[in-house]
C-alpha positions as a printed NumPy array, in Angstrom:
array([[  28.689, -102.118, -102.668],
       [  28.642, -103.508, -106.217],
       [  30.94 , -100.672, -107.332],
       [  33.487, -101.696, -104.687],
       [  33.367, -105.329, -105.899],
       [  34.092, -104.171, -109.458],
       [  36.885, -101.875, -108.218],
       [  38.452, -104.735, -106.27 ],
       [  38.215, -106.982, -109.338],
       [  39.956, -104.396, -111.496],
       [  42.662, -103.702, -108.909],
       [  43.42 , -107.367, -108.341],
       [  43.49 , -108.196, -112.035],
       [  45.888, -105.316, -112.764],
       [  48.165, -106.066, -109.822],
       [  48.693, -109.657, -110.964],
       [  50.587, -108.506, -114.069],
       [  52.001, -111.195, -116.329],
       [  51.226, -113.942, -113.795],
       [  47.478, -113.611, -114.424],
       [  46.123, -117.026, -115.401],
       [  42.491, -115.985, -115.953],
       [  39.971, -115.375, -117.184],
       [  37.743, -118.393, -116.711],
       [  34.016, -119.21 , -116.613],
       [  32.475, -121.028, -113.646],
       [  28.863, -122.275, -113.815],
       [  27.804, -123.773, -110.478],
       [  24.425, -125.038, -109.231],
       [  23.817, -125.27 , -105.48 ],
       [  20.597, -126.701, -104.025],
       [  19.438, -126.375, -100.421],
       [  17.639, -128.942,  -98.294],
       [  16.616, -129.203,  -94.644],
       [  16.199, -132.914,  -94.092],
       [  14.218, -133.981,  -97.146],
       [  12.565, -130.531,  -97.533],
       [  13.921, -128.808, -100.67 ],
       [  14.235, -125.007, -100.355],
       [  15.926, -123.603, -103.484],
       [  18.544, -123.88 , -106.219],
       [  21.   , -121.114, -107.064],
       [  22.879, -121.194, -110.377],
       [  25.959, -118.938, -110.434],
       [  27.121, -117.782, -113.878],
       [  30.503, -116.296, -113.061],
       [  33.462, -114.924, -114.958],
       [  36.673, -114.928, -112.947],
       [  40.387, -114.425, -112.775],
       [  42.952, -116.525, -110.925],
       [  46.677, -116.39 , -110.423],
       [  49.532, -117.828, -108.412],
       [  51.125, -115.865, -105.586],
       [  54.635, -117.253, -105.641],
       [  55.214, -121.004, -105.512],
       [  52.924, -121.872, -102.579],
       [  49.803, -119.736, -102.868],
       [  47.03 , -118.803, -105.302],
       [  44.028, -116.443, -105.406],
       [  40.865, -115.979, -107.45 ],
       [  37.995, -113.531, -107.842],
       [  34.784, -114.174, -109.77 ],
       [  31.335, -112.672, -110.19 ],
       [  28.235, -112.4  , -112.325],
       [  24.521, -113.114, -112.376],
       [  23.006, -115.807, -110.156],
       [  19.581, -117.27 , -110.853],
       [  17.808, -117.986, -107.548],
       [  14.9  , -120.452, -107.909],
       [  13.055, -120.966, -104.602],
       [  10.763, -123.957, -104.108],
       [   7.304, -122.914, -105.315],
       [   8.381, -119.343, -106.114],
       [   9.432, -117.275, -109.095],
       [  13.098, -117.257, -110.105],
       [  15.089, -114.037, -109.568],
       [  18.418, -112.944, -111.009],
       [  20.848, -111.356, -108.559],
       [  24.506, -110.318, -108.682],
       [  26.96 , -112.521, -106.77 ],
       [  30.721, -112.595, -106.328],
       [  33.391, -114.651, -104.564],
       [  37.054, -114.179, -103.78 ],
       [  39.409, -116.577, -102.114],
       [  42.773, -118.159, -101.98 ],
       [  44.876, -121.066, -100.88 ],
       [  48.298, -121.572,  -99.327],
       [  50.381, -124.754,  -99.28 ],
       [  51.438, -124.916,  -95.618],
       [  53.472, -128.086,  -96.248],
       [  53.805, -130.57 ,  -99.122],
       [  50.677, -132.374,  -97.905],
       [  48.683, -129.674,  -96.062],
       [  46.842, -126.796,  -97.713],
       [  44.868, -123.948,  -96.161],
       [  42.059, -122.22 ,  -98.088],
       [  39.419, -119.548,  -97.605],
       [  36.627, -117.79 ,  -99.485],
       [  34.334, -114.78 ,  -99.002],
       [  31.092, -114.547, -101.006],
       [  28.393, -111.925, -101.613],
       [  24.876, -111.936, -103.123],
       [  22.869, -108.723, -103.532],
       [  19.142, -108.408, -102.968],
       [  16.628, -106.707, -100.694],
       [  18.971, -107.824,  -97.925],
       [  22.559, -108.454,  -99.009],
       [  23.911, -111.896,  -98.092],
       [  27.504, -112.709,  -97.212],
       [  29.27 , -115.99 ,  -96.598],
       [  32.657, -117.306,  -95.592],
       [  34.408, -120.62 ,  -96.054],
       [  37.701, -121.774,  -94.539],
       [  39.363, -125.133,  -94.347],
       [  42.336, -127.437,  -94.406],
       [  43.063, -130.04 ,  -97.062],
       [  45.433, -132.914,  -96.277],
       [  46.669, -135.095,  -99.15 ],
       [  47.863, -138.642,  -98.505]])
């Protein structure tokens, strides 16, 4: 699975040609809670690429090590990656989506989709 993520990264970065705006670094910390019960913090340390797709759309792909620190447990380093994009549906309405992956004993996957309206 990790090989296919790297292959997709290489293919996307080559297909973007001169329009490639990357690379970039994205460090992101995400903590989880259920009510007031803290569960864990994950710190993503990603390198990525992003580019426009014409005048109204953009894409990105990023990946790297993530440090997973569960409450009361030992921290682990895992590989994670994300890819996504956005499209300007109108001048004020945007549509976006993301797919994410984290490896481990059981691989984890996530999706995100939404609309953004600007006033």
